[in-house]
C-alpha positions as CSV (number, residue, x, y, z in Angstrom):
1,X,125.8,74.3,98.4
2,X,122.6,74.7,96.3
3,X,119.7,76.5,97.9
4,X,116.3,74.9,98.1
5,X,113.6,76.1,95.7
6,X,111.1,78.3,97.5
7,X,109.2,79.6,94.5
8,X,108.1,78.0,91.2
9,X,106.9,80.3,88.5
10,X,104.6,78.8,85.9
11,X,103.6,79.7,82.4
12,X,100.1,78.6,81.5
13,X,99.5,77.9,77.8
14,X,101.9,75.2,76.7
15,X,103.0,74.5,80.3
16,X,100.0,74.0,82.5
17,X,97.8,73.4,79.4
18,X,98.4,71.6,76.2
19,X,98.6,74.9,74.4
20,X,95.4,74.4,72.4
21,X,92.5,76.7,72.3
22,X,89.0,75.2,72.5
23,X,85.7,77.0,72.1
24,X,82.3,75.8,73.1
25,X,79.3,76.1,70.8
26,X,78.4,79.4,72.3
27,X,81.9,80.8,71.9
28,X,83.1,80.3,75.5
29,X,86.9,79.7,75.7
30,X,87.8,76.4,77.4
31,X,91.3,75.3,78.5
32,X,92.1,71.8,79.8
33,X,94.3,71.6,82.9
34,X,95.8,68.4,84.4
35,X,94.5,67.3,87.8
36,X,97.9,65.6,88.2
37,X,99.5,69.0,88.1
38,X,96.8,70.5,90.3
39,X,97.2,68.0,93.1
40,X,100.9,68.5,93.6
41,X,100.6,72.3,93.2
42,X,97.8,72.7,95.7
43,X,98.5,70.0,98.2
44,X,102.0,68.6,98.1
45,X,104.4,71.4,97.4
46,X,103.0,74.0,99.8
47,X,103.4,71.6,102.6
48,X,107.1,71.3,101.6
49,X,107.6,75.1,101.7
50,X,107.2,75.8,98.0
51,X,105.1,78.7,96.8
52,X,103.8,79.3,93.3
53,X,103.2,82.2,90.9
54,X,101.8,82.4,87.4
55,X,103.0,84.6,84.6
56,X,100.8,84.3,81.5
57,X,100.6,86.0,78.2
58,X,96.8,85.9,78.0
59,X,93.4,84.3,78.8
60,X,92.8,86.2,82.0
61,X,89.6,84.8,83.4
62,X,90.4,81.2,82.8
63,X,93.9,81.6,84.3
64,X,92.5,83.5,87.3
65,X,89.9,80.8,88.0
66,X,92.5,78.0,87.8
67,X,94.9,80.0,90.1
68,X,92.0,80.5,92.6
69,X,91.3,76.7,92.6
70,X,95.0,76.0,93.2
71,X,95.3,78.8,95.8
72,X,98.0,80.6,93.9
73,X,97.7,84.3,94.8
74,X,100.4,85.8,92.6
75,X,99.0,85.8,89.0
76,X,100.3,88.1,86.3
77,X,98.2,88.2,83.1
78,X,99.0,89.7,79.7
79,X,102.8,89.7,80.1
80,X,104.7,88.9,76.9
81,X,108.0,90.2,78.4
82,X,107.8,88.4,81.7
83,X,111.0,89.7,83.4
84,X,109.1,92.5,85.2
85,X,106.7,90.1,86.8
86,X,109.5,87.8,87.7
87,X,111.4,90.5,89.5
88,X,108.2,91.7,91.3
89,X,107.7,88.2,92.6
90,X,111.3,88.0,93.8
91,X,111.0,91.4,95.6
92,X,107.7,90.5,97.2
93,X,109.1,87.3,98.8
94,X,112.8,88.5,99.2
95,X,114.1,85.7,97.0
96,X,117.3,85.3,95.2
97,X,117.4,83.7,91.8
98,X,118.9,80.6,93.5
99,X,115.6,80.0,95.2
100,X,113.4,80.3,92.1
101,X,112.4,77.7,89.4
102,X,110.6,78.5,86.2
103,X,108.6,76.2,84.0
104,X,107.9,77.5,80.5
105,X,107.6,76.4,76.9
106,X,108.2,79.2,74.5
107,X,110.5,82.1,73.5
108,X,108.6,84.8,75.4
109,X,109.2,82.8,78.7
110,X,113.0,83.2,78.3
111,X,113.0,86.9,79.4
112,X,112.2,85.7,82.9
113,X,113.2,82.0,82.8
114,X,116.8,82.8,82.2
115,X,117.2,84.3,85.7
116,X,115.8,81.3,87.6
117,X,118.4,78.9,89.0
118,X,116.3,75.9,87.7
119,X,114.6,76.0,84.4
120,X,112.1,73.4,83.3
121,X,110.3,72.8,80.1
122,X,107.8,70.2,78.8
123,X,108.9,67.7,76.2
124,X,106.8,69.6,73.5
125,X,108.3,73.0,74.3
126,X,109.9,75.1,71.6
127,X,113.3,73.5,70.7
128,X,115.2,76.7,71.8
129,X,113.7,76.5,75.2
130,X,114.3,72.7,75.6
131,X,118.0,73.4,74.7
132,X,118.3,76.0,77.5
133,X,116.3,74.1,80.1
134,X,118.0,72.3,83.0
135,X,115.2,69.7,83.1
136,X,112.9,68.7,80.2
137,X,110.0,66.4,81.1
138,X,109.1,63.2,79.3
139,X,105.5,64.2,79.7
140,X,103.8,66.7,77.3
141,X,102.4,70.0,78.5
142,X,98.9,69.7,80.1
143,X,99.4,66.0,80.7
144,X,101.3,66.1,84.0
145,X,104.5,67.8,82.9
146,X,104.4,70.3,85.7
147,X,104.0,67.5,88.2
148,X,107.0,65.7,86.7
149,X,109.1,68.9,87.1
150,X,107.9,69.4,90.7
151,X,108.7,65.9,91.7
152,X,112.2,66.5,90.2
153,X,112.5,69.6,92.5
154,X,111.3,67.7,95.5
155,X,113.9,64.9,94.8
156,X,116.6,67.5,94.1
157,X,115.9,69.3,97.5
158,X,115.6,66.0,99.5
159,X,111.9,66.5,100.1
160,X,110.3,63.8,97.9
161,X,110.1,61.0,100.5
162,X,108.6,63.3,103.1
163,X,106.1,64.6,100.5
164,X,104.8,61.3,99.4
165,X,104.9,59.7,102.9
166,X,101.8,61.7,103.9
167,X,99.8,59.9,101.3
168,X,101.5,56.5,101.0
169,X,102.5,55.5,104.5
């Protein structure tokens, strides 16, 4: 019997964002995030017993701010080899790999992603990651791909109807 997913680990650039880098006229870095992803991360999944963590290769202040807004407390910044952060998250919450999903888009995600029982990738992820993923979204990164993956998890674990009934009944 498959275990329910209790933790979803997210990459940021190319997963939660479109992977592009924007600068304002005064040199401030700007990253667009999808409110579709944010809604399900902040409001829906936690009510269904799913926690989140972020492991990002860079852009610390922006990532920390988005995590704060989404109420994600486990944020690892500057990790190119993400396996150490993955294992720290597992230890902190006493999780097995069978209870973890990972959503990432590029080669450096694989060091951690390979251990998760459920691996997701956006449709515009690196081909090598799409080939190894259990679920590839139709949606591109930064445009609701994380939401699509999370809805898949809720359906897989038999929680989707209960999750949406709070809003649609």
